[in-house]
C-alpha positions, -999 to +999 in steps of 0.1 A: -486-356-806-485-344-841-465-315-855-477-289-879-456-265-901-459-228-899-476-228-933-502-255-922-508-234-891-513-202-911-539-221-933-557-234-903-555-204-879-591-193-886-606-227-883-586-243-854-577-228-820-541-214-817-528-215-782-498-194-774-482-208-742-452-182-740-447-158-712-461-122-712-428-107-721-424-130-751-460-124-764-452-086-763-429-092-792-459-103-813-484-133-816-505-150-842-536-127-846-562-154-838-542-169-808-554-173-773-526-165-748-524-188-719-489-191-704-478-227-698-478-223-661-514-211-660-529-238-683-542-262-657-565-236-642-575-221-675-583-252-695-620-242-696-610-214-719-603-240-747-631-257-768-625-294-764-645-300-796-620-280-818-584-289-826-557-269-810-523-258-825-499-250-796-473-224-801-442-213-781-410-195-790-392-225-806-414-256-803-402-272-770-428-260-745-456-264-771-446-300-776-449-308-739-482-288-737-497-306-768-488-340-752-506-329-720-537-317-738-539-349-759-537-369-727-565-347-712-588-355-741-581-326-765-568-329-800-536-308-801-505-304-825-474-284-820-462-258-845-426-267-855-401-240-852-424-218-830-429-181-832-392-178-842-399-196-876-434-177-879-418-143-876-388-153-898-413-163-926-429-129-924-463-142-913-486-119-897-486-110-860-504-086-836 
Protein backbone atom coordinates (compact mmCIF):
# COMPACT_ATOMS: atom_id res chain seq x y z
CA UNK A 1 0.00 0.00 0.00
CA UNK A 2 1.32 3.36 -1.00
CA UNK A 3 1.09 6.53 1.05
CA UNK A 4 0.24 9.94 -0.29
CA UNK A 5 0.80 13.32 1.33
CA UNK A 6 -1.97 15.77 2.11
CA UNK A 7 -0.72 18.01 -0.72
CA UNK A 8 -0.75 15.12 -3.23
CA UNK A 9 -4.25 14.24 -2.04
CA UNK A 10 -5.34 17.83 -2.52
CA UNK A 11 -3.92 17.77 -6.06
CA UNK A 12 -5.67 14.45 -6.84
CA UNK A 13 -9.00 15.00 -5.08
CA UNK A 14 -11.02 15.92 -8.18
CA UNK A 15 -9.51 13.11 -10.25
CA UNK A 16 -9.31 10.15 -7.85
CA UNK A 17 -11.81 8.85 -5.31
CA UNK A 18 -11.41 10.02 -1.74
CA UNK A 19 -12.79 7.52 0.78
CA UNK A 20 -13.30 8.76 4.33
CA UNK A 21 -13.55 5.76 6.69
CA UNK A 22 -14.07 7.69 9.94
CA UNK A 23 -17.14 7.37 12.12
CA UNK A 24 -20.11 9.76 11.77
CA UNK A 25 -19.12 11.83 14.82
CA UNK A 26 -15.63 12.37 13.37
CA UNK A 27 -16.94 13.38 9.94
CA UNK A 28 -19.19 15.95 11.61
CA UNK A 29 -15.98 17.93 12.30
CA UNK A 30 -15.37 18.27 8.54
CA UNK A 31 -14.28 16.17 5.60
CA UNK A 32 -12.60 16.65 2.24
CA UNK A 33 -15.23 18.17 -0.08
CA UNK A 34 -15.13 15.43 -2.75
CA UNK A 35 -14.90 12.53 -0.28
CA UNK A 36 -17.31 9.63 -0.02
CA UNK A 37 -18.03 8.70 3.58
CA UNK A 38 -18.17 4.97 4.31
CA UNK A 39 -17.27 4.10 7.92
CA UNK A 40 -14.67 1.34 8.12
CA UNK A 41 -17.16 -1.07 9.69
CA UNK A 42 -19.60 -0.63 6.76
CA UNK A 43 -17.09 -1.01 3.96
CA UNK A 44 -17.63 -4.69 3.11
CA UNK A 45 -21.33 -4.24 2.45
CA UNK A 46 -20.85 -0.92 0.60
CA UNK A 47 -17.92 -1.77 -1.71
CA UNK A 48 -20.24 -1.40 -4.70
CA UNK A 49 -20.24 2.37 -4.08
CA UNK A 50 -16.59 2.55 -5.15
CA UNK A 51 -15.42 2.61 -8.77
CA UNK A 52 -12.89 -0.19 -9.21
CA UNK A 53 -11.45 1.56 -12.29
CA UNK A 54 -10.38 4.73 -10.41
CA UNK A 55 -7.65 5.02 -7.77
CA UNK A 56 -8.80 5.54 -4.19
CA UNK A 57 -7.19 7.63 -1.47
CA UNK A 58 -8.32 6.39 1.93
CA UNK A 59 -8.59 8.94 4.75
CA UNK A 60 -9.15 8.61 8.50
CA UNK A 61 -8.31 10.79 11.51
CA UNK A 62 -4.58 10.03 11.76
CA UNK A 63 -3.71 7.46 9.09
CA UNK A 64 -3.93 4.18 11.03
CA UNK A 65 -7.38 2.95 9.96
CA UNK A 66 -6.90 4.21 6.43
CA UNK A 67 -3.71 2.15 6.05
CA UNK A 68 -5.59 -1.03 7.03
CA UNK A 69 -8.46 -0.21 4.68
CA UNK A 70 -6.11 0.62 1.79
CA UNK A 71 -4.38 -2.75 2.27
CA UNK A 72 -7.74 -4.55 2.23
CA UNK A 73 -8.89 -2.66 -0.87
CA UNK A 74 -5.66 -3.48 -2.72
CA UNK A 75 -6.12 -7.16 -1.81
CA UNK A 76 -9.68 -6.96 -3.18
CA UNK A 77 -8.46 -5.66 -6.54
CA UNK A 78 -8.76 -1.90 -6.09
CA UNK A 79 -5.87 0.56 -6.34
CA UNK A 80 -5.72 2.35 -3.00
CA UNK A 81 -3.35 4.67 -1.15
CA UNK A 82 -3.54 6.02 2.38
CA UNK A 83 -3.21 9.71 3.19
CA UNK A 84 -0.36 10.26 5.64
CA UNK A 85 -1.36 12.22 8.73
CA UNK A 86 -5.09 11.87 8.11
CA UNK A 87 -7.65 14.61 8.58
CA UNK A 88 -5.68 15.93 11.54
CA UNK A 89 -2.86 16.95 9.16
CA UNK A 90 -5.32 18.09 6.46
CA UNK A 91 -7.12 20.47 8.80
CA UNK A 92 -3.88 21.67 10.44
CA UNK A 93 -2.68 22.67 6.93
CA UNK A 94 -5.84 24.72 6.39
CA UNK A 95 -7.00 22.69 3.40
CA UNK A 96 -10.70 22.84 2.46
CA UNK A 97 -13.39 20.88 4.30
CA UNK A 98 -17.13 20.68 4.10
